[in-house]
Structure formats: C-alpha cells, structure tokens
N, C-alpha and C positions, 0 to 999 in steps of 0.2 A: 808228438805230445811231450811236453816238458813238465814234469810234476815237481820240479823244485819250487818250494814255497816262495811266494812273493814277499817282499819286505813287510807289506801290510799284514799278510797272513802270519808271518813269523812273529810279529809284534803281538797280534791277537792270540796266537797259540800260547805265547809266553804268559800273557796276562791271565788267560782263562785257566791255564795249568796252575799258576800260582794261587789264584782264587780258590780253585778246587782243593788244593792241598791245605791251604790255610784255614778255610772256612767250611767247606762242604763235607769233606771226608771226616773231620772230627765230629761234626753234627750227625753224620750218617750213623756212626757207631752208637752214639747216644740214642738216636731216633729208633734204631732197630731194637735196642734193648728195652725201651720203655713204651714203644708204640703198641697200643691195643685197639682192637676193632669192635665196633658196635654194629650188629647186623642191621640196625635201623638207621638208615642214612640220614634221617631227619635230625639225628643227634650229632652228626659229624660237625667238627669245628675246623676252622683254619688254624694251622699251627703258627703261633706268633713268631717262632724262630725262623720259619721259612720266610715270613713277610719281612723280617729284619734283614735277612740276607738278600732278598730281592731289592730292597732299597739300596743296599751296599753295592750290589752289582750294577744297578742303574746309575749310581753316582760314579762308578768306575768306568762307565761307558761300555759295559758288557751286557747289552740289552738289545733285544730284537735283532740279533746278529744273523738270523736266518733269512732276513728279507733284504735282497741286494739293493733295493732302492733306498733303504735306510742305512744299512751297514756299509755299503760300498763293496761288499765281498761277493765275488762270483761263486758259483757252485763249487768250483775246484778249490777256491780259497776257504770257503766255509766248511768243506768236508772234514779237514783235520780238526777244526774247532768242534764240530759235532762229535767226532770220535772221542775227544776229551770229555765231553759232557756225558758220554756213554759209560764212563767209569763209575758213575753214581746215579741211581734212579732219582735222586733228589735234584740233580743239577739242571736238567732242562727247564723245569719250572722256575728255578731261581734266576735263570738268564732270560726268562720269557720266550723260550725257544722250544716249548713242549707241544706235542700233539694232544688233542686235535686242534688246539688254538692256532698253531702255525699254518696248517692247511686252510683253516677257516679264514684266517687273516689274508692269506694269499688269494683266496677266492674273492673276498670283498675288495681287496686292493685292485685286482685285475678286472673284475666283472661288476662290482657294485656301483650303485649310483652315488652321487655326492651326498645325498641325504642318508643313505645306508652307511657310508663311510663315517659320517659325522656321528650317527647314532651308535654304531657298533664297532667300527674299526678303531676309532680314537680311544675308547676305554679299554679295548683289547690290547692295543699297543702300549697303553699306560700300565697294563697289568691290574686294572681295577676290577675287571670282570673276567669270567671264564666262559667257555662255550663247549658245545658238543655237536657231533655230526650224526644225523639220523638217516641211515640208509638201509642197514641190514634188517630183515624181517623174519619173524619166527616161523611163519607158515609156508615159506617158499625157499628154494635153494638160491640164496642171495649171491652166490658166486656168479650167477647169470643175472645181471641187473635187469634184463628184459622181463624177468619173472615178477618184478615188483608189483604188488597189489595196492599199496597205499595210493590214494587219489588226491588230485588237486582239481577242483571243479570251479569254473567261472560262474559268478552270479552277480551280474551288473558290474559295479565298480569293485566288487569284492571277489575273493577266492575262498573256497571251503575245503578244508583238509580233513581226511579221514584215513585211519590206518593205525597199525601198531608196529613199532620199531624196537629192536633190542640190540644189546652190545654197543650201546651209545656211550663211548668212553668219556668220562668227565662229567656225566650227568648228575652224579651225586655230590659234586663239589658245592659247598655253600654259596660260592660266588658264580655258579653257572647261571647266567641270565638270558642266554639266547642259544638256539640251536638252528642248524641248517637242515631243513627237511627236504628230502628228495622223494618225489612221487610222480604218478602217471597223470599227465594233464591232457593228453590227446591220443587215445588208443588207436585212432584211425590213421595217424601220421606214420611216416617212415620210422622204423624201430629206434633209430638214433635221434629222433625229433619228438618222441612221445613224452619225455620226462622234463620236469622243471625242478628248480631249487628255490626254496622260500626261507627267508629269515623269520623265525618264530620266537617272540619273547616267551620266556618260560612261564610268565604269569598270565598268559592268554587263556581265556575261558575255554575249557575242553581239553587242555593239556594236562595229563595226569601221569606222574611217575608211579608205575605199578610196583616195581621192586628193583633191587640191585642183584646182579648175577655174580656169584663168587667164581674165582679162577683158582683151581686146586685148593679150594677151601678158604681162600682169602678174598675179601671184598674190595681190596685195593683202596681203602679209605685214605684220604677224603675225596678221591676222584670217582671211583666206582664205574661199573659198566651196566648201564641201566636199561630196563624195559619201560617204554613210555607209550601211552596211547593218545591218539589225536581223534577226538570225537566232535564232529561238526565245528571245527576250529575256524573261525571267521577272521580274515585279515584283509586289509586293502591290497589291491593289486601292486601297489608300490613296494610290497614286501617281497615280490618275486625278484630274483637276481637275474639281471640281463635280459629278462623277458621269458615268456612261456616257450617251452620247447628247447631250451638251451642247457638242460640238465647234463646230458652226456658230454657236450662240449666243455662245460665247466669241470666235470669230473676228470676228464683227461688232462686238462690244464693244471688241475690240483695235484694229481698223483705223481707226476714226474719228479720234481724237486723234493717233494715230501718223502718219497721212497729213498732218495739218496740220503736224506737226513736220518731216517730210521736205520738204514743199513750202515752208515758210518758210526752211529751210536752202538750198533752191534759189534763193530770192530773194537770199540772202547770196552764193551762188555767182555769180549773175548780176551783182550789184553789184561784187563783187571783179573779175570779168572786165572789166566796163565801166571800172573804175578803171585796171586795167592797160593796157587798150586806149588810153585817153585819154593816160595818161602816156607811153606808148611813142610814140604818134602825135605828141605835142608835142616829144619829144626827138630823134626820128630825122628826118634830112633825105634826101630823094630827089628827083632832078631839080630841085634848087634850092629845094624847098619842104618844110615839115614834112609828114610823112605824113598828118597830120590834115586837111590841105587838099587832098589828092589824091583823085581819083576821087569816089566817093560816100561817103567816110568820115564826113562830117558828117551825112548822112542816116542812116547806120548807127547813129551815136551817138544821134541824136534818136529813132529808132525803138526803140532799146534802152531808153532812158529811158521812153518811152511804154509799152512792153510790161511793163517792171518794175512801173510804177505800177499799171497795170490788174490785173496778176496779184496784186500785194500786196493790193489792195482786195478781190478775190474771195476770197483766203485768209482775210483778216480777217473778211469776212462769214460764211464757213464756221465759223471759230472762234467767232464770236458765236452762231451757230445751235447749235453743239454745247454752248455754255454755257447757252443759254436753253431750247432745245426738245429737245436730245439728238440722238444719232446718227441715229435713225429720221426725224427731221425735217430732216436735212441730207444725205439720201442722194444727191440730185442734185449738190449743191454739193461734197460730198466727192469724187465721181467727176470733176466738172469740174476741180477744182484738181489732181487726180492726172494729168490730161491736160495741162493748160496749163503748170504750173510746170516740170516737167522739159523740156518742149519749148522753152519760152522760154529756160531756162538753156542747153540744148544749142545753140540758135541763137546766143546772145550769146557763149558760150565759143568756139564755132567761128569767129565773126567776130573775136574777140580773138586767137585763134591765127593767123588769116590776117594780121592787122596786125602781130603780133609776129614773124611769119616763123619762121625756124628755131628761135628761142628758145622760141616757143610750143609746139613739138613736144617739147622736151627737158625735163629736170628742172631747168633754170635758171628755170623758172616753174612754178606749180602748175596751169596750164591743162590739160595733158594728163590729169592725174589727175582734175581736176574734170569734164572732158568724159566720161570713163569713168563717173564716179559719176552724172552726170546721165543718161547714156544707159541705165545699168542701171535707173534708176527708171522708165523707160518700159515695163519688163517686170515689175519687182518689184511685189508686191501686185496683180498683174493687169496685162495689157497695155492699151495705150491703147484698143484696139478694144473691149475688155470694158467699160471705163468709159464710152466713148461710147455703147455699147449701153444701159447703165443710164440715162444722161441722156436718150436718145431714148425709151426705154420710159416713163419718168416724164413726159416732155413729151407724149407721145401720149395718156397716160391723162387728161390735161386735156380732151381732145376725145373721150374714151371710144373711142379707136381701138385 
C-alpha cells in the first residue's frame, strides 16, 4: 500500500485547503458568533452566505468530490480531501459533500432507476434540494435493523408506508424535499430479504414532521434531527429503490464509503482541535508559565499526534481496501475505523476544551459543536458496541471459533 498522494489528489487538496482558509473559516467565526436557533424548525431559513459559497465552490470545480464517477477521485484520493472538510462543520455542505445527502446520492446512483435519477439525483447533485435517511425508530433497538417495525405493504400498483422514524438528520432543512424510507416489506422472507427502501417526497400525504430532537441542547439548525411519522403514505411501486427486498443489500453498499468520509472528517476535527489547543497553550500564561508547559499538557499534545497518525493510517488502509477488494473485503476495517475515529476525535476535542477553558465551551470556538458532532458518530450508523462485535466475530472466524 502506497499512500503517497497522486498528482490529482495533491491538486485537489491544495484547492480545497485554500478555499477553506480564504472563505469558510472566516465565515465560520462570524457564523458561530451570530447564529441563533429557533426551536420551531418551520421558521428555519437557508443562510444566504452558505449559498454564495456553494456557488463559488461549484465554479471552482470543488463540487461532488465524494462521488468517484463524477470527481474521478478514488476513496484513497478523496480521503485527505474529506479530512480537510472536517476542519469546519460548514465545509461539507459548501462542497456538496455532506451527509446524509452523500449516502443518499450514492444509493440512487448505484441502485436507482433512470426515472429516480432524473427526479432526485440530478437536483441533489446540483445542490438545489436536500434529503434525509429514515431508518432509526423510537420504539425498538435500531442498532439491530431486523427489529424494524415500519412497514411497506403492496396494494396493487401502489405501496403503503406506515411507521415512525427519528434522528433523521437533515429533515428540518428548508430544502429537504425527499427522504429514503426503510421498512419491512416481507416478514416471511429471509431476514436479509425482508426490507426495502423507498424514495418518499416530503410533500406526500401522510408524511408529518413531529418534532426536531436537540443534541446537547442544540437543534443543529438549519439541518435538524427529526422525528417523522408515516401514516398510510401511498406511493407508486416505482418509488421503491431496486425492487422489494433489496433494503439490506443497499444499506451495505451505502455504508462502506460513507463511513470512510465520516471518519476522515473526524481526523480533520481532531487536527483542528489540536491546532487550537497548541495555539491557546502558547498564548495564555498561568502561574508564570505558558499553559503548554503546565501539568501534563505536553504529553497530551504528543499523544494526540500519535493517535491522529495511527487513526489516519487505519482509515487510509480501509479506503485502499474499498478501492481494491470492495466493501465485503473490508468489513472488519470499516467497523474498526467507525469505532476509533470518533473516539479519538472526542478525546482530543475534550482535551482542547479543557485547555481553552471557558472559551472552549462557548461559541467563541468551534470545539463545543465539534464535540457534539464527534459524539453523535459513536451512535450514528450503529453504536461502537455493534462495530466491536463485528470486528470480534471476524477475528474469531480466523480460529473457527
């Protein structure tokens, strides 16, 4: 495995880094200082400054970089680009590389019909609309997807959806126009053939956003993490992605590359936190010394660098395997990075908050929001315990245990 960046990747890294420094980080400081939240998502608005930067990014060719068929970047080549976008929570949307849109676009690209691509893929790629993914349910342990209770029932040329979903990220965005709904379509089939995915326009009768769920007291406007009910929602069968019973197959195809993107962004989060920690530690004086020289702060900085480098290499190995042998050949590694990346980011951001003191808890720095983001990822796409279980199972298989 040679992780030296290709010329194409080097050029893209340089461009994205420059755009981040010149346009996004200056806006981030202003955005954090003046951003206010309304608990009523119906009042949320699209920030025009974000839209302006999206157009600039598009004009600069820094758009849809996550999708190899469009950008020409492999997983290994895109990984360092994703890391840079992790330096700011605003960056992924500005480059049209943010979840859940990226995963949803990958699903439609790989599994969608031509009509579905025309109706939903095209405006998503253009950044004209946003989307959400509706899988997690409030009444069952959703870390085991076979527990799912939401249903998809055939009725002639139509399907009827019923169920309640929550933690559907992006649901509160004013431009969220479509969701992918996963539900139980055939309880009698093999457990991996029981589920299906359906493209559901948000304005369909029976679709109701019940509320937004705050994370650590923040509603994450204008994106939100919503609870949404589906009551006798009728759609034509053409809304089903790839056919009934394909839900698990699609889910596995969706999660591999997406987890690499998430995890590399967490490296960006950790790098930004380490940078803020060092600068603050050098500037502030306490008890006659710079903070950097007090207590065990030098050990903290050294261990942070070591953790970042180890984690980055593991993620690059995973990206390499996805490029060369595919998702099924990287099952253990995908689960490994899903555990290690957000845990490392949480740890380093927490240490940075401690060194920055009160500033680290406020909107005077991005650390509080970054911590919430990293902490969410220890549950999103499955909790740490599930991924450790996958790693252990595959490890034990080597000994036929």
